[in-house]
N, C-alpha and C positions, 0 to 999 in steps of 0.2 A: 506236328512240326508246321512252324510259322512259316513265312514267305523267306526270312532273311536264312533261316535255320536250312530250309531248301536249296540257296543261292550255295551255303558254305558246303553242303553235301557237293553240288555240280563242281564247286571250285575244287573241293578234294579230291573228288574222281579225276578232273583235267590233269591236277599237280601229277599224279601217277603216271601221267604220260612225258611230262618234263624230265630230262636227263642231265647229270650235270656236264656242263661245258657246254648246253646248245645257247645258240643265237636265237633268243625269242621275243616274237611282237606280243605287246601287253596290250590288251584292250581295255576300252573304256566303260563305264557302267556300274549299276551298285554290284552284281554279280561277278565282272572283272575285276571291282575293288575289295571283294572276298580271297577272290585268287591273289591277288598282291598281297595281300595280308598273309597268305598260309605260304607263298613263296618267300615272303622276306621271312620267315621263322626258320625255312631251310637254308637261306642265305649267310643268317647268323649263324647256323651251325656248320659254316665251311662249303655249302651247295655252291656249285659256281655255274654261273649264267651271265648272259649279257643282253639285257634288253632294250628293244626300241618301243618307246610310248608310243600311244595312238591320239592322245591329246595333251594338252598343256597340263589340264586337272589331274590325269596319269602319270604324268612326270612328276608333279608336285608329292603325290603319294609315296611313289616308287623313291625317291630322294628323301622324303622324311623316315622310309622305313629302311633304306639301308641296302636299296634293289640297285644293282649297279645298271647305267644306263649307257647306251651309244646313240647318236643317230641314225637313221637310215642311210645317210650320205656313207659313214663309217663302216656300218653292216646292212649293204645292199642286198643281201641274200639270206633271208632267214632259214631257220629250220620248221619253227613252227609259229604257229598266232593263235592264242587263246584269248578271245574275246565273247561279248554275250550276244543277243539280238533282242530286239523289239517285238519280232512274230517269226517264225518257221514253220514251214510245214514238213511233212514225212520225206519227201524229196530234197531237204535239205536247203530249199531255197528260202531266204532271208529279208525282212525289213529290219535295218539297223538306220540310226542316226537321230534316235529321240534325244540324244543329249547333244547332238551335234557335231559329232566327230567323224562323220560319215566319209570325207575325202581322205582323212588320214588313216583311217581304218581300213578303207578298201586299198590304198596304196598299200600299205602295210601287208594284209592279206595276200595281194598279189604277189608281193616281194617273198612268198613264204611257201615251204614247199608242201606245210600239210596247214590246215586251219581246223580246230576243234572249238566249237559253238558249247558254251554251258548256258543254261536256261532254268529257270522253275517250268513247272509245267503248265502253268498258264499260258505261257508263250508260243504254247503248240497248237496249230489252229488248221484246218483241213484244206481254206484258201486263204492267201494273204489279202489284206485290207483293211481289217479292221481298225488297225492302228495305220492312223496316218502316215503317207508316205514322205517322207521327206526329199526334198529337191533343192541341191544347193546352187544358186544361183548368182551369176555376176551383177553388182550393183549395177553397172552401167545398162541401161537398157531394159530395166527392171519391169517394167509395163508390156514391153514388145515379147520378152520372153516369156510373161505370164501370160497372154494372149496365146503365143505356140504353145503353150502346155496347155491352153483348154482346147484348144485347136486337136492336139494329138487326143486328150481325153474325148474328145466327142466323135473322132474318126473310131476309135475302138471301144465306143459305148458306155465311157467310163462315167457316171455323174456324181458331185459331190462339191463340198465347197474347196477353193484355195486359198489357204489363209498364211499370210506373210508373219514368220513369228517373232516373235516379241519377247522383250524383255523390259528389267526394271527401267533401263536407260534408254528405251525404245525400240528401235529394230534388231532383233539377236544379230550378232555377230558371231562367225564362226571362226576358229583358230586361224585360218588362212584368208580371211576378211571378206566373206563371202556373207549374204543371206540366205536364209533357207524358206521356201516355200513347202508348207506341210499339206499333202493333197487328200482329203477325207474321199476315198473312194467308194471305201466301204467292202468292197470287194475287187480282187484283181484278177479275172479267172486265166488270162494269157500275161505271165510276168514277163516273159520272154517280149514277146511284141510291145509292150510298153516299155522296156529298159532300152529296147533298138530305137524306139521312137524318141525318146530322151535323148539319148545320147547324139540325136543327130539335129537338135536344136543348138544353136551356138553360144547362148547366153547361159544353159544348163552346164555347169561345173563338173556336177556329178549327181547323182542320187540314189538312194537307200535300199534298191534293189540288189542283193548280192546273191549271182546266180552263179551255180557251178564253183563254187569257191570252198565251199564248208566240206570236208573230207570224214568229219565226224561229230555228232549232237552228242551230249549228255544231259539229259534232262530229268532232273529232281522232283521229287512229288513224294510224299506221304510214306510211299513206303519204301521211299531210298531214291538211288540215281540208276537210270537206265541210260543206254545209247541206243544213238540211230546211223546208220552207215549209209553214205551216198552211194547209191548203185549208178555209177559210171566208167 
């Protein structure tokens, strides 16, 4: 089973948790896109959902495939969000934002009663941090914000490069008009402490640590899909 097949298996298992009539947060990324394709097949057969996309990219795919969409202002309370992750541990702490949609992803997840994470087993780690942590920052005061992030890292004993994410056109821009600093810490022993410190920096709009948000993870591997439940 190749990587895409594993993502499809995870998406299929997640779709079993979606009931007709649900208000659904729809995530961003390659695994979430497989979920959208499967959801669209059910919608074409008469399945009823109203989706809130977490990115413009996801919105375009949903429109293309015929999945009905609303804005989060129109549906401010959601039943379920299904999204991928760049990394997760057994406590269902996540790193997200590799695609640059972390702010909208976190807003949508927070507006949902439940969040299910879908991923292939390569994303499951013992300790978060091998995947560079995306930190969404305001364009104004970028240098000052970066210095503040460096001070936080030093305080917590974290090392590694802080890189301003680039695109073909220059600095990568999020859907919200912000930049992203990717922090290559390698290992984040205390994700909660780092989250609190980053949240206290005025120039940090949001960061890719999703803590106490996922209620269930569906992990796909060569043997099929298995679930991890949050112990909270």
